[in-house]
ROTOR-133002 format. One line per 8 residues: number of its first residue (from 1); for each residue x, y, z of N, C-alpha, C, O. Coordinates in pm, whole numbers, plus 50000, padded with zeros to 5 digits. Layout:
<recs>
NUM) X Y Z X Y Z X Y Z X Y Z; ...
</recs>
This chain:
<recs>
1) 42871 28822 65383 42963 28823 65287 43099 28806 65339 43118 28821 65460; 43193 28779 65264 43333 28765 65306 43401 28954 65264 43359 29033 65179; 43493 28965 65345 43569 29076 65330 43727 29043 65292 43786 28976 65376; 43785 29073 65202 43898 29020 65171 43988 29152 65187 43972 29256 65123; 44073 29131 65270 44178 29250 65295 44284 29271 65173 44351 29182 65120; 44281 29410 65140 44364 29441 65021 44509 29441 65081 44520 29447 65203; 44633 29433 64993 44745 29439 65036 44804 29560 65113 44910 29552 65175; 44717 29691 65103 44781 29759 65200 44743 29769 65337 44788 29853 65414
9) 44643 29666 65370 44620 29651 65504 44723 29572 65578 44726 29449 65572; 44810 29644 65650 44937 29599 65703 44920 29544 65870 45003 29476 65930; 44805 29589 65917 44767 29544 66038 44791 29402 66038 44742 29330 65952; 44883 29349 66152 44918 29208 66149 44773 29108 66181 44766 28994 66135; 44685 29156 66247 44564 29095 66261 44466 29066 66132 44391 28968 66120; 44482 29174 66037 44419 29161 65912 44492 29146 65780 44427 29123 65678; 44615 29158 65777 44707 29157 65645 44665 29010 65595 44682 28907 65659; 44604 29021 65459 44561 28907 65380 44465 28828 65456 44483 28707 65463
17) 44367 28882 65513 44266 28816 65578 44139 28781 65500 44105 28851 65405; 44072 28682 65536 43949 28646 65489 43824 28654 65609 43803 28556 65681; 43746 28778 65620 43687 28775 65723 43536 28747 65657 43497 28790 65549; 43462 28665 65750 43329 28652 65722 43246 28732 65807 43229 28703 65925; 43189 28842 65745 43113 28934 65794 42964 28879 65832 42884 28846 65744; 42935 28873 65970 42809 28828 66013 42723 28925 66033 42607 28902 65996; 42749 29034 66083 42655 29158 66127 42717 29277 66066 42834 29312 66080; 42625 29334 65997 42666 29497 65964 42539 29561 65980 42436 29517 65928
25) 42544 29682 66061 42447 29774 66062 42477 29925 66096 42595 29962 66090; 42390 30003 66127 42442 30149 66152 42533 30159 66279 42624 30240 66286; 42501 30069 66380 42581 30060 66507 42719 30004 66488 42804 30049 66565; 42754 29920 66405 42873 29867 66376 42862 29752 66316 42752 29713 66275; 42993 29669 66301 42991 29552 66225 43051 29432 66308 43116 29466 66407; 43040 29304 66285 43079 29190 66346 43135 29072 66261 43061 29014 66181; 43250 29039 66275 43277 28914 66191 43383 28831 66238 43433 28865 66345; 43437 28713 66171 43524 28625 66214 43636 28610 66108 43612 28590 65989
33) 43750 28622 66156 43854 28607 66063 43866 28441 66024 43889 28357 66110; 43846 28407 65880 43842 28253 65872 43971 28199 65842 43984 28077 65835; 44058 28266 65825 44193 28206 65771 44311 28231 65866 44423 28259 65823; 44286 28220 65984 44409 28229 66092 44388 28124 66203 44324 28145 66305; 44451 28005 66170 44439 27895 66269 44545 27965 66373 44637 28042 66345; 44499 27906 66521 44617 27940 66604 44706 27826 66641 44708 27729 66565; 44767 27825 66731 44863 27722 66755 44789 27636 66890 44851 27551 66953; 44664 27671 66917 44614 27600 67029 44502 27482 66969 44415 27510 66887
41) 44517 27373 67015 44422 27264 66974 44305 27276 67041 44294 27301 67161; 44206 27256 66956 44062 27237 67013 44026 27152 67142 43937 27180 67223; 44122 27029 67147 44114 26950 67244 44170 27008 67371 44113 26980 67477; 44278 27086 67372 44344 27168 67474 44231 27257 67556 44203 27245 67675; 44177 27342 67471 44086 27451 67516 43974 27362 67590 43938 27386 67705; 43923 27258 67514 43805 27203 67576 43839 27130 67698 43753 27123 67787; 43964 27069 67715 43996 26990 67840 44008 27096 67949 43962 27071 68060; 44067 27211 67926 44041 27316 68030 43920 27341 68067 43909 27392 68179
49) 43799 27316 67992 43660 27329 68037 43596 27223 68076 43474 27222 68089; 43680 27111 68102 43603 26973 68101 43512 26911 68035 43424 26841 68084; 43534 26939 67887 43472 26904 67794 43530 26813 67692 43624 26853 67623; 43482 26695 67677 43550 26587 67589 43555 26616 67441 43447 26628 67383; 43663 26627 67375 43673 26641 67243 43679 26504 67155 43778 26430 67164; 43573 26474 67071 43585 26367 66992 43618 26377 66849 43618 26279 66774; 43644 26489 66815 43708 26537 66674 43850 26477 66653 43918 26398 66718; 43870 26547 66532 44036 26527 66495 44118 26569 66611 44089 26679 66658
57) 44222 26497 66670 44311 26561 66762 44395 26676 66695 44444 26762 66769; 44411 26681 66581 44482 26792 66523 44403 26912 66480 44451 26994 66402; 44284 26921 66530 44190 27035 66498 44249 27142 66591 44268 27133 66712; 44276 27256 66499 44303 27375 66588 44197 27472 66594 44107 27474 66511; 44206 27558 66701 44109 27683 66727 44175 27790 66625 44290 27789 66581; 44079 27877 66600 44112 27976 66504 44108 28120 66570 44020 28145 66653; 44201 28212 66535 44198 28341 66565 44087 28425 66494 44103 28482 66386; 43964 28426 66573 43853 28537 66506 43887 28659 66492 43854 28715 66388
65) 43951 28720 66577 43978 28860 66572 44009 28936 66687 43963 28882 66787; 44070 29041 66710 44165 29105 66816 44048 29144 66942 44091 29185 67050; 43928 29131 66924 43828 29185 67006 43795 29057 67089 43767 28952 67033; 43800 29069 67236 43763 28972 67328 43823 28818 67289 43760 28716 67264; 43951 28838 67294 44019 28690 67252 43980 28584 67333 43989 28469 67290; 43933 28610 67458 43905 28500 67563 43760 28435 67505 43735 28321 67545; 43672 28492 67424 43556 28461 67413 43544 28368 67288 43589 28407 67181; 43485 28247 67299 43481 28154 67192 43348 28147 67127 43240 28144 67186
73) 43367 28143 67001 43248 28128 66901 43278 28002 66805 43384 27975 66749; 43143 27927 66801 43156 27824 66704 43073 27854 66583 42964 27912 66589; 43129 27813 66474 43073 27810 66343 43059 27669 66310 43153 27594 66333; 42945 27623 66257 42921 27487 66228 42815 27473 66130 42719 27549 66127; 42832 27368 66045 42721 27317 65958 42621 27247 66034 42657 27151 66103; 42497 27281 66031 42394 27226 66093 42357 27096 66039 42314 27011 66117; 42372 27066 65897 42323 26941 65871 42429 26818 65916 42393 26701 65900; 42533 26843 65961 42610 26713 66007 42670 26764 66166 42785 26733 66200
81) 42586 26840 66251 42645 26861 66361 42583 26771 66471 42492 26692 66445; 42638 26786 66599 42590 26681 66707 42473 26765 66791 42427 26713 66892; 42437 26865 66757 42339 26930 66830 42189 26891 66776 42155 26892 66658; 42106 26856 66894 41972 26806 66871 41905 26926 66807 41930 27040 66848; 41823 26904 66712 41744 27028 66647 41643 27078 66743 41648 27062 66865; 41545 27143 66673 41429 27205 66765 41436 27346 66823 41523 27424 66786; 41358 27373 66899 41362 27517 66936 41452 27551 67051 41468 27667 67091; 41512 27444 67105 41615 27471 67190 41764 27523 67117 41827 27625 67146
89) 41794 27431 67025 41909 27493 66926 41877 27613 66866 41967 27691 66839; 41745 27643 66837 41740 27753 66771 41746 27890 66858 41776 28001 66815; 41705 27852 67009 41741 27958 67096 41881 27978 67133 41912 28086 67184; 41972 27886 67112 42102 27918 67167 42211 27926 67037 42332 27944 67048; 42140 27908 66923 42240 27920 66822 42173 28006 66715 42055 28036 66735; 42231 28046 66609 42177 28156 66508 42212 28102 66376 42327 28060 66366; 42126 28094 66260 42157 28077 66127 42219 28208 66084 42161 28316 66094; 42347 28189 66033 42409 28316 65976 42439 28304 65825 42495 28399 65771
97) 42404 28189 65751 42400 28156 65629 42319 28038 65590 42304 27955 65679; 42274 28017 65497 42175 27919 65484 42251 27756 65499 42320 27702 65413; 42218 27709 65618 42271 27581 65655 42399 27596 65751 42448 27495 65802; 42453 27720 65775 42535 27738 65883 42503 27826 65993 42453 27938 65980; 42539 27764 66116 42496 27839 66223 42619 27884 66330 42734 27840 66325; 42576 27964 66410 42688 28010 66512 42637 28017 66655 42522 28049 66683; 42723 27988 66738 42688 27968 66887 42815 28021 66980 42932 28033 66944; 42767 28044 67089 42855 28089 67199 42834 28016 67320 42902 28031 67422
105) 42722 27922 67307 42650 27865 67423 42734 27722 67450 42763 27634 67369; 42762 27729 67596 42861 27611 67634 42795 27484 67600 42861 27392 67552; 42661 27472 67622 42586 27346 67598 42589 27314 67463 42591 27194 67433; 42590 27404 67369 42604 27385 67242 42745 27304 67218 42756 27190 67172; 42834 27380 67254 42977 27329 67224 42993 27203 67278 43050 27121 67206; 42956 27167 67393 42952 27031 67452 42904 26931 67362 42965 26829 67330; 42774 26970 67317 42738 26868 67214 42813 26853 67081 42835 26743 67029; 42847 26956 67034 42930 26967 66905 43072 26885 66921 43131 26817 66837
113) 43105 26913 67056 43257 26839 67070 43239 26691 67092 43341 26622 67083; 43128 26635 67119 43076 26496 67134 43049 26437 66988 43060 26316 66970; 43019 26508 66904 42981 26466 66763 43017 26584 66650 42935 26636 66573; 43144 26610 66657 43154 26745 66567 43114 26738 66429 43133 26629 66375; 43061 26833 66357 43010 26862 66229 43140 26839 66155 43253 26846 66203; 43105 26810 66026 43230 26816 65933 43286 26945 65903 43405 26963 65877; 43191 27040 65906 43245 27183 65894 43218 27252 66028 43104 27290 66054; 43308 27269 66104 43324 27297 66248 43470 27403 66274 43583 27358 66253
121) 43450 27527 66317 43532 27609 66361 43527 27658 66494 43420 27711 66526; 43614 27652 66575 43603 27733 66717 43709 27843 66697 43828 27824 66671; 43632 27987 66715 43712 28089 66706 43738 28148 66812 43637 28150 66883; 43850 28211 66870 43877 28270 66980 43895 28418 66924 43969 28454 66833; 43791 28511 67018 43787 28648 66961 43715 28670 66834 43673 28576 66767; 43699 28805 66797 43622 28840 66660 43680 28962 66628 43757 29029 66697; 43628 28990 66498 43664 29126 66444 43535 29235 66463 43417 29208 66442; 43574 29329 66495 43446 29440 66533 43480 29579 66488 43590 29627 66511
129) 43394 29637 66430 43414 29778 66394 43318 29880 66442 43201 29852 66414; 43334 29969 66495 43218 30078 66540 43144 30146 66433 43157 30117 66314; 43067 30235 66479 42965 30302 66385 43046 30352 66276 43146 30418 66303; 43010 30322 66136 43081 30373 66017 43214 30333 65996 43269 30360 65889; 43271 30274 66081 43401 30231 66082 43417 30143 65944 43474 30194 65848; 43372 30026 65938 43388 29922 65827 43359 30019 65691 43438 30022 65597; 43266 30079 65694 43225 30156 65568 43323 30257 65508 43337 30270 65386; 43391 30329 65600 43493 30396 65579 43620 30312 65515 43675 30353 65413
137) 43654 30219 65568 43765 30128 65525 43722 30064 65404 43813 30033 65328; 43603 30036 65367 43561 29981 65234 43584 30093 65142 43631 30067 65031; 43560 30199 65170 43539 30349 65078 43696 30364 65052 43734 30403 64942; 43781 30334 65144 43913 30366 65135 43992 30258 65038 44112 30273 65014; 43926 30164 64992 43952 30020 64933 44051 29934 65004 44138 29866 64951; 44025 29949 65139 44111 29845 65234 44035 29704 65214 44097 29600 65239; 43920 29700 65177 43864 29553 65161 43776 29540 65025 43701 29629 64985; 43796 29435 64970 43711 29372 64857 43588 29283 64918 43594 29206 65014
145) 43500 29309 64853 43352 29226 64923 43346 29105 64812 43359 29123 64690; 43327 28994 64869 43296 28862 64787 43182 28782 64876 43158 28785 64996; 43119 28708 64762 43004 28617 64831 43067 28511 64923 43185 28474 64916; 42977 28468 65008 43019 28375 65117 43034 28231 65022 42953 28193 64937; 43152 28170 65059 43153 28027 64998 43217 27933 65098 43332 27954 65136; 43145 27826 65141 43166 27743 65238 43323 27667 65230 43381 27633 65333; 43378 27648 65098 43499 27606 65086 43622 27694 65121 43735 27648 65138; 43585 27831 65131 43677 27945 65179 43647 27959 65317 43749 27983 65382
153) 43533 27950 65392 43541 27941 65541 43590 27837 65600 43652 27856 65705; 43575 27701 65548 43632 27591 65582 43753 27529 65510 43776 27409 65499; 43820 27623 65467 43941 27584 65385 44024 27472 65436 44044 27475 65557; 44079 27369 65365 44180 27280 65423 44302 27331 65437 44378 27283 65521; 44339 27428 65361 44443 27506 65352 44418 27663 65387 44404 27740 65291; 44413 27703 65488 44373 27838 65542 44463 27943 65481 44421 28051 65440; 44592 27904 65478 44692 27996 65441 44658 28048 65278 44673 28165 65244; 44619 27959 65203 44592 27979 65059 44445 28033 65053 44404 28062 64941
161) 44365 28050 65156 44215 28106 65151 44223 28233 65074 44152 28250 64975; 44316 28331 65121 44289 28469 65084 44308 28473 64926 44229 28540 64859; 44406 28405 64869 44450 28393 64717 44317 28332 64642 44277 28373 64533; 44252 28225 64719 44146 28150 64662 44028 28249 64651 43953 28259 64554; 44024 28316 64760 43891 28410 64766 43913 28509 64659 43827 28523 64572; 44021 28579 64657 44031 28683 64537 44008 28598 64424 43905 28621 64362; 44077 28511 64386 44035 28430 64238 43907 28404 64222 43861 28400 64108; 43825 28380 64333 43674 28351 64323 43587 28475 64280 43467 28462 64254
169) 43639 28574 64275 43580 28700 64213 43655 28763 64120 43644 28884 64103; 43744 28681 64045 43801 28715 63914 43943 28815 63957 43990 28891 63873; 43996 28806 64080 44133 28890 64091 44238 28793 64096 44235 28699 64176; 44330 28810 64015 44459 28714 64028 44547 28831 64146 44581 28947 64123; 44564 28755 64267 44655 28824 64361 44787 28855 64316 44850 28939 64380; 44848 28791 64203 44974 28817 64155 44973 28953 64071 45074 29004 64024; 44846 29005 64061 44852 29145 63998 44834 29269 64097 44837 29387 64061; 44815 29222 64234 44804 29345 64300 44922 29380 64364 44996 29292 64408
177) 44952 29511 64374 45093 29571 64413 45096 29530 64573 45000 29525 64650; 45251 29499 64601 45286 29475 64739 45281 29608 64797 45268 29710 64730; 45292 29605 64930 45276 29723 65016 45409 29698 65110 45450 29586 65141; 45465 29816 65146 45557 29816 65271 45493 29879 65377 45414 29972 65365; 45534 29815 65504 45486 29876 65632 45457 30020 65645 45364 30058 65716; 45549 30120 65566 45544 30261 65568 45408 30319 65481 45376 30437 65475; 45339 30211 65419 45221 30246 65340 45249 30279 65200 45163 30316 65120; 45382 30264 65172 45407 30272 65020 45392 30145 64926 45412 30034 64974
185) 45365 30157 64823 45352 30033 64734 45469 30025 64635 45541 30119 64600; 45477 29905 64597 45606 29877 64496 45514 29764 64395 45412 29702 64424; 45588 29765 64276 45549 29674 64165 45556 29521 64205 45469 29440 64175; 45669 29494 64275 45685 29348 64302 45607 29291 64397 45558 29359 64487; 45585 29147 64386 45485 29081 64463 45564 28995 64551 45508 28922 64632
</recs>
């Protein structure tokens, strides 16, 4: 599912964020912020790892969340990726949505860099919640839940993904109140 941050979420990491929730259980939750491109190019990161990037030179890495920002996670479309199929790929990557896989394996990253998927995102860090934390935030109305849509996860205009995600579930972002950093609301947008 997707988590859409409501306007009262003022934390700079999560304000107007679209989070792809990948794991949620009694122990906690894990996801990736899908609409925060960084200023760092994928080619720059991979050059430092001595991996050749054959994708678009302008492709940016994304800020996946504030937890372990040095950790890279790749989200990719398995139908168009450069990873050889079979048991080896199943052992190093996981399907997180039909046709969509995730990996943190350097070998997978090397193969993907050589023939990047049409839908490819390299995330730095991730969003994590401890036991019961996300449920409390949802009960507090900090998050709206929406179904996963590929065009939101891989938006050409990530800055507009939050509004597009809200509209996808019938919410007009212009009708939501604005919030000030002190937690108060106002009627203006």
